[in-house]
N, C-alpha and C positions, 0 to 999 in steps of 0.2 A: 726546216723539221716540223712536224706538225705538233701543234700545242695539245692537250688533253685539259678540255675543259667541261665542268660539272656546274650546271644552273639549276637550280631548285627555286620554284616559285611557290609562295605560301599557299596551303591547301583550305581553299574557303569551305565554310561549314554549310551544308546542303540542307539548309531549313529556309532558307529564303533567296529570292532575285540577288544577283550582284548588284551593287550600286556602282556609283563614280570613284568612290574612295577606294574600294576593291581594284577597279581598273588603273587607277592612278599608281597605286602600291605594287601592282603586279606587271604593269607593262614596260618597267626597265628590264626585267628578264628575255623580254622578246626581243627588245633592242640588242641587249647583248649577245644573245644567240645568234640573231641573224649576222650582226657583226663577225662574230669568231668563224661561221661558217663560210661567210664570203673572203676570208683569210685563208680559207682550206683547211682549219683545225678540226680537231676530233672534238665534236660537241654532242653531250648528252644533256638536254632540257626538258624537265620533267616537273609534274604537278598532280593534283587530284582533288577530287571532294572529298570531305572529312564528312562521313556518313553514318557516325556514331555520336552517341551523348544524350544527355539529359533532354535539352532542348529541341532534339528531334521527337523523343518519345513522348514529350509534354506536347508538342502541335500534333502528333498522331492522335493521342484522346482528344484534342478538342475537337479535330475534323473525323473522328470514328475511321480512322484509317491505322494500318500498318506503320511503324517505323520505316520499313523497307519500301512500302509506297510513297511515303514522303522524301526521304532521301533521295530515291532514285528520281523523282520527278526534278527535283532540284538540282541533281546533277546533271541530269540531261539538260537543264535550262542552262547551266554553267558551259557546258560543252556547247552548246549553241551560241552563248554570248562570246566566248572566247573565238569561235569561228566568223563571227561578226566582225569582229577585230582584229582578225589576222593572225593571231596568236599561232606560234609555230614550234608548239611542243612536240617533242619525239614519241613522248606520251604523257596523256591525260588520263589518270586512271581513278578509283576511288578506294577508301578504305575497306568496302565490303568484298573487294578482289581476293578470289582464295589465294594467290600467290603472295600479297600482303598479308593477310590473316596468318598464313602459316609461317611467314617471316618473322612477325612478330613474336609468334608462339618461341619459337627457335631463340630468338634474343632474350626473352623472357628466362627462358631455361639456362641460357648461357649466363646472364648477370646474375641467377639466383648459384649456380655452380661457381660463378667466380667471388662469390660473397659480397654481392653488392644488393642484394634482397634479403628482407628479413619481415617476418611478422609481430604485428602489434595489435593487441586488444585496445579499443577506446570506445567512450560513450558516445553513442550516436542517436539522432533523433527516430523515434519511433512510434508509428501511429497504429496503436490499440484497435481502431475501427477497422483501417484497412489491412490490419496485420501485415504490416512490412516496414522495414527501415527507410527512411526519406532521405534523396538526395537533397543539395541546396536548390536545385531547381525544383523541388517538388514541395518546397516550403515557402509561405506568403508570411508579412509580418509588416512590423513598423519598422521605419528607417531610424537608428540611433541618432543620426546625424541630422537629418532636415524632418522627420516626423511624418514622411509620406510613405505610403503603401510601398512595399518593396518586394522582390524575391529574397531566395536564403542566400544569394551569392552579390546581389549588386541590386543599387536603387537607381532605377531610370531617370528620378528626379534630380538627384543632386551627383550622379553618376560616381557614386561613391561602390568601391568593391568592398564587399562584406564577408565575414564568418558568420556560418550560422549561429554562433554562440553569442554574437553581438545583436542579432534581431530580436526587437522587442514583439511581444503578442504574437508569438510565433502559431501558426496553423497550417495544417497538410492543406495542401492545394487541392486534393480531389475531393476530401468531404469536409473540410474546414474544422476539424477536431483539434484539439490542441495535444501535441505530441509529447511522448515521455523520452527519456533518456535511457536507453538501454546498451550494455556492452556488446561488442561487434568487433570481429576481426578481420585487419587488414593487410597485404603486403605493401611494405615500405620500400622505396630505393633510397640508397645512403649516399643522397645528392652532397651532404655536408662534406663527404670525404674529397670533392674536387674544387674545394675552395681555392686552395694554392693553384691547382691547374688552370682555373678559368681565369683567374689572376694573371698568371704567365701567359695564356692566349691572349688576352685584351691588351696587356703592356706590348706584346711582340706585334700584334697585328692590326692596333688601332688607327694605323697610318692607312689600312685599307677599309677600314669601318667608318660608317657615316659617324658624323660627329654625335647624333642624337642616339645612336648604337651605344658609343663609347660610353657615354653619359650615364644612360640606363643600367648598363652592366656594372658598373662601379657602383652605382646606388644598391644593386643587388648584392655586390660584394661586401659594402659596407655594412649592412643589415645583418649578413651573415649567412650563408645559405644553410638551409634546413632540409632534412629529409622528407619526401612527399610520398605519401598513398599512391600507390599503381593501380589499386583495384578499386571499384565502384561497386556500390550494391544497384546493380541494373541487370534486365535479362537481353539488352541489346547492345552488341559490341562483340569484341575479340574475348572469346573464351579465355580462363585463365588456365594455362598448362600446368598448373599444380595441383596436388590432391587438396580437397576440404573448402575449396572457392567455386563449387559449380553454381553458387547462386549469385556470383558478382563476375564483371567483366572489366577488361583492362581500361583504366581511364584514358580518357582521349589525349589528355596532355603528353603521356607516355608515348602512346601507338601512333598518332597523326605525325611525327615528326620523322618516326623510322620509316615513313612512306618514303621518303627521299632516297633510302637504301634499297628498299623493294623495288620503286619504281626505276632506279637506275639499274638494278641488276636484271629487272626485265628487258630493258631496252638493249643493255649487253648482251644478254641470249638473244634477242632476234637479231643484232647486228654480228654475231660472231666475236665479241668482244671478250676477255677474260675479265670477269668483274673484280676478283681480287686483284689482280695486277692494276686494272685500273682505279679503285678507289684507294689502292694504297701507295700509289706512284708518289714520290716526293714532290714531283714536279707538276702533278694535277694542281690546277687553281679552280677553286670553287667560287661559285657567286649563290647569295642566300638572299631571295628578293622576298620582302612582305612590308607590311604596315607597321608604325612603332609600337602599338599593341601586342606584336608578335616577338618583339626584340627579345625579351629574357628566354624565350622557348627556343629560339635559334643560337644565342650566345652562351647562355647558361646550360639549359636543359641537355638539348642536343650534342654539343661536343662533351657533356660529362656521360651521356649514354655510350657515346662514339669510344671513349677513355675507357669504361666500364669493361667494355667488349674485349680488351687487351689484344687488339688485332692490328693495330697500326693504320686504323683507317684515318684518311686525310681530314683533319680538321679545318673548319670554315675557314677560308682566306679573305673573303670580301663579303661585308655584310652591307646588304642595298637596304636601308630600311628607310621608309617614307612617312611623312607626318600625314595628319587627317585632310580630309576635303571636306569643309563645312558648308553648309547651306545659309546664306543669310548671316555670317558670322557664327552658325550655332551647330554644333556636332550633330552629324545625322543620324537619326534614331527611329526604328520601327513605331515606337511607342508615340513619338511626336509627330509623326506621320508627315516629315520633312526629307524623306529618302528620297534621290532620284537615281532610279535604275540606269544600269548602262545599256539596257534595251531600249529604254525609253528614249535617250539620245541617239542611239544607232538607227529607230525608226525614222526618225527627222533629219538628223543631219549627217553628213559622210563620215564615215569611220575614219580615214585618214585624218581626217580635220580634228576630230576630238583626240586622236593620237596625237598628232601635233601640239594640240593646246596643252594635254595633260603633261608632255615631255616639256614644252617650253615654260608653262606657267603652273606646273605641278607642285607637288609637296616635297621637294628632295630635300631641302633642309630645314623646314618648318611649315606648320600647319597653313593653309591656304584657304580662301573664300572663292567659291564658285559662283556665279551668275550666268544665265544665258546672255545678259546683255555684254558681258565683258567679254565671253566666248565669243558672241558673234563679231566683237569689235576685233579681237585678234585674227580671228579667222578672214574678214574683210581686208584687214591692214597688210598682212602677212602672205596669208596664202591667195587670195585674190589679186591684191595691190601690188605684192613682190614677185610671188613664184609664177602665177598664174599669168600675170602681166609680161614677164620675160619670155616666157615661152609661146604664147598665143600672138603677141605682137608681132615678133620675129616671124614666125610660120604663117600667119596670116598673109602677112606682105609676099612673102615667097608664094606661098599657093596664089595669091590674088596676080602678083605680077610677072611670076616665071613658072607658071604650070607647074607648082609643087616640086621644083628640082633646084636643089643646092649644089650649085656648082662648086667645086674642088677648088680651095683657096690656101693661102698660106696662113697659118694659125699664128698668134701673136705670141711672141716668146715669153714677154711678161706674164700673159694668161697662163700659159703653160707652167710657169714658175708658181703663181698664185694656186694653181690647181693642185702641183704637187704638195704644196707646203699645207694646203687645207687637207688633203688625205691624211698627213703625219698628224697634224693636230686635232682632227676629229677621231683619227684611231687611238690616239693615246688618252683622250678623254673618255672616251666609251669604256676603254680598259680598267679605268680608274673608277667609273660609276658616275662621272659628272655628264650625265646625258644634256641637261639644261644648256650648258656651256656648248658642248660639242653640236646641238643642232643649231645654237645661235651662231657659230662659226658657218655651220654650212649655210643658213639664211645671209650672212655676211658675205659669202662669196655670190650667190644669186643676187644680191644689191649690186655688188661690182659689175655683174653681168648688165644689169640694166644701166648702170651709169657707165659701162665701155659704148653701148648701143646707143646711148643719148648722146655722147661726145663725140661719135663717131658721124652721126646722122645718115646711116643708109639710106634712107629716103631721098637724100639730095645726091648721095654716090651714085645710086642707080642711073642718075640720068647724066651725070656728069664725070666718073671715073669708075667704069664696071669692074675692072680687076680689083681695085680698093676696095668696093663694095662686096666683091666675091671673097675677099680674105677677112673682112669683118664681119659678114655673114658666116662665115665656115668657123670663124672664131666663137660665135655665138652658138651655133649649133653643136660645136666640140663642148663648149660650156654645157649644155642642154644635156648631152649623154653624161657629162660627169655629174650634174645634180642628179639625174636618175640613179646613179650609181650611189652618191653619197648619203640620199635620202632614203634609200631601199631599207635600210634597219628600222629607220624611223616612221616612214610612210610606203610601205611597198605596195599599195596598189596604185597609188600616184608615181612610183618609179616604173612600174610596168605601162602605165598609159604613156609616158614619153618614151620609154624606151620602144614600145610600138611605134608610134609615131616615126622615130627615127629608124627604125629597125636594127638597133643595136642590141647585143646580148651580153649584159654584166655581169660576169659570174664570180669577179674577185674585188676586193677591196682593194683599188688601185687604180691609177689615171686609165682612164679609156681613152683610146686613139683612133683615130677615123681616118678614112682613106676614099679617094674616088668622090663621083656625084653623089648626092644622097637625094632619094624619093621620099618624099614627106607624105605618111598615110594620112588617115582622116584626122580631122582637127577637131575633137570636141573641146569646149571650155573645160580646164581642169579644176575648176572650181567655180561653184555659182554664188554670187552675192549673197547674204543672209541679210533680208529686211530686218531692222530692228522691230 
């Protein structure tokens, strides 16, 4: 019976290029989606670019462009990046999409009708010179913690998150005049109503959540959930579908997570799937994939919004959060100039190699430090020395000595058993989001192939026992066919290379069988060595 699988990748903010931290955090979603598709399950895998909010409007002001020009440029760049790394989204959309915007408006009205939205007047910073209320990103001042220059919402020097009321010596970012406080009305979401619901959700589902997601969610619950404004003083974003708020827009924290529903519904419509049945199915398994800075949005805010709709929508099952990727032990930051973009890596190195590294050595359970030296060492050791070595030395010998023809032989029964065991272990680990262990088991399988080859010395068998030689070689080719299948979720491009060499077609995540003589195709190196 087909399983129903929903996978949501966090929505990158469309005001800069994706860096390797984004890539490491989002890559698990593609691995999981590819795996379930190979299992023949009904998979919907979605994400998109978050194109609204103050940082985009601020960048637009600096560059003399419109917010749409800025966000559209970086959305297209994100699409290009995901294509470079062979992400297999069913839909990668953006928050400027009309379907998404109309869906958000409907949900705002629904939550208002359900009694979870209310109006509140509050004092807000107002610039008399610019004649407008200021959002936190439109304020500059002095950090109360370290004394450095900061924005109204955070300090890039000490990385503290700030409330505008904390910031010292506040100034309008546009004109540098000191703002005053004036009353302003906003709409609030009753997040506090869901304290017990979220506690039950994390208690029940914590075995399927990564440890840091569980810890961060409990921290929020211990502080007590507080109501949050869903409107912001902006003219860029989703319009508020409630009268009296024409000068405001929906806050991005509220809007962006609802993109999972919008995108999922769009895919369902295209595939002829009943969205309401899909999203309310009690057997639906969902995965939400993101970096640790996005944990509360996926474990607190998003499920609270789902509950507030009162539609029995499926709550998150699996929370796949990742730590940070640091450069030289420092958190990447645009202001520090220590970002390494995903495109920069793809321009120089093989995309599958980067995928392998970020899964095998990525921030699955804690922050990690990235260096090109470490990356090159891992690439050379495992992809060149283990995987590439097993495939190329086997097949190059056949091409040279036997005109590219692998004669049918008897496959070693112990290798067949090992292969079946490997599929079972790897599949189970992928399903629980332990991708680092999963790819390690795949590489152990490749290592066992090299060991089998060395112990049987086919170069000597070719001279002394051709029947035994055929058995050993055929067993090795059988392993290659299964290696190609096992690595497809992790390294799809390399998987295809091996499958094309052997002329196999691996559509399911189960043991690949071979029969008859095999004629080897062109034999390029799978991976080139990286010189330090």
